[in-house]
Each structure stands twice: as C-alpha cells, then as structure tokens.
C-alpha positions in Angstrom: 87.1 134.7 81.0 90.3 134.1 83.7 90.4 131.4 86.1 89.5 133.6 88.6 87.1 135.1 87.9 85.9 132.3 86.8 86.4 131.0 90.7 84.3 134.3 92.1 81.4 133.4 89.7 81.2 129.5 90.8 81.3 130.9 94.4 78.7 133.6 94.3 76.4 130.8 92.4 77.2 128.3 95.0 76.1 131.5 98.0 72.7 132.1 96.1 71.8 128.4 95.9 73.0 127.6 99.3 75.7 125.3 97.9 78.6 127.3 100.3 79.1 125.4 103.1 80.8 127.5 106.0 81.5 126.2 109.5 80.3 126.9 112.8 82.0 128.4 116.3 80.4 126.4 118.9 81.2 128.7 122.1 80.4 125.3 125.1 81.4 122.2 125.9 80.0 119.0 123.6 77.6 117.6 125.0 73.4 116.7 124.4 73.6 120.7 123.5 75.4 123.2 122.2 76.0 127.1 121.1 76.6 128.0 118.5 76.6 132.1 118.2 74.3 133.1 121.8 71.9 130.2 120.5 71.6 126.6 122.6 70.4 123.7 120.0 70.8 119.9 120.5 73.4 118.7 119.2 72.8 115.2 116.6 76.0 114.9 115.5 78.8 114.8 118.1 80.4 111.6 118.2 80.4 111.9 122.5 78.3 108.6 122.4 79.3 107.7 125.9 78.9 111.3 127.2 82.8 111.1 128.1 83.2 114.1 127.1 83.4 116.3 129.4 83.6 113.3 133.0 85.6 115.1 135.4 87.6 112.4 135.9 88.9 111.9 132.4 89.5 115.3 132.0 91.9 115.6 135.8 93.6 112.4 133.2 93.8 114.9 130.4 95.6 117.1 132.3 97.9 114.5 134.1 98.8 113.4 130.9 99.7 116.9 129.7 102.0 117.5 132.0 104.2 114.7 132.2 104.3 114.2 127.6 103.2 117.3 126.1 100.4 118.0 123.7 101.7 115.8 120.9 104.2 112.9 120.3 106.2 114.5 117.7 105.7 112.6 114.8 104.1 108.5 113.6 104.7 105.9 116.3 106.7 104.0 114.3 109.7 106.3 113.7 109.6 108.2 117.1 107.7 105.4 119.2 104.9 106.3 121.6 104.1 106.4 124.5 103.8 103.7 127.5 100.5 104.8 128.0 99.9 103.7 124.8 101.4 100.3 125.2 99.0 100.2 127.7 96.5 100.6 125.8 
C-alpha cells in the first residue's frame, strides 16, 4: 500500500477511535473561564496560577516594553545580548 494511503487509513482510524487530537480556538482572555465556540468553560489548564495574565498594570508594562524594544530579541541572549530589563531580573 502506498505510504499516502497508509497515512490516510491511519488518520481515519484515529478519528473513528476518537484518538485524533484537535486544537480549540479560545475566543476570550485567559482566566478562570474561557470561551470556546461561543460557550464558556471553566479553565482548569491555564498556567496563569496567580491570575496575572490580564492584570491592567502588567498589560500596560508589556505595551510600554513593546513600544520601546519591539516584540522580539532577534536571537538567543548569548548571540545578541539581552535587554536591560532582563539584566535587572
């Protein structure tokens, strides 16, 4: 059996056995609840343990940092250095 047919067969089998994983698109900010496909769910899988992901002061600080430094460092710290904020941490 050609490899593409084999892959298709395996894929269909996983779907049939409900083993095929799919990603959900979250339509709300992270928090104790999230909205997916218009339905609100309790969020038991967030890494936002302290509830700081949507804190207004942190959002403001992040926006200020992006306006000053952009959205990326360009490469690893060892290759191109890091920002003063990183050094202070």
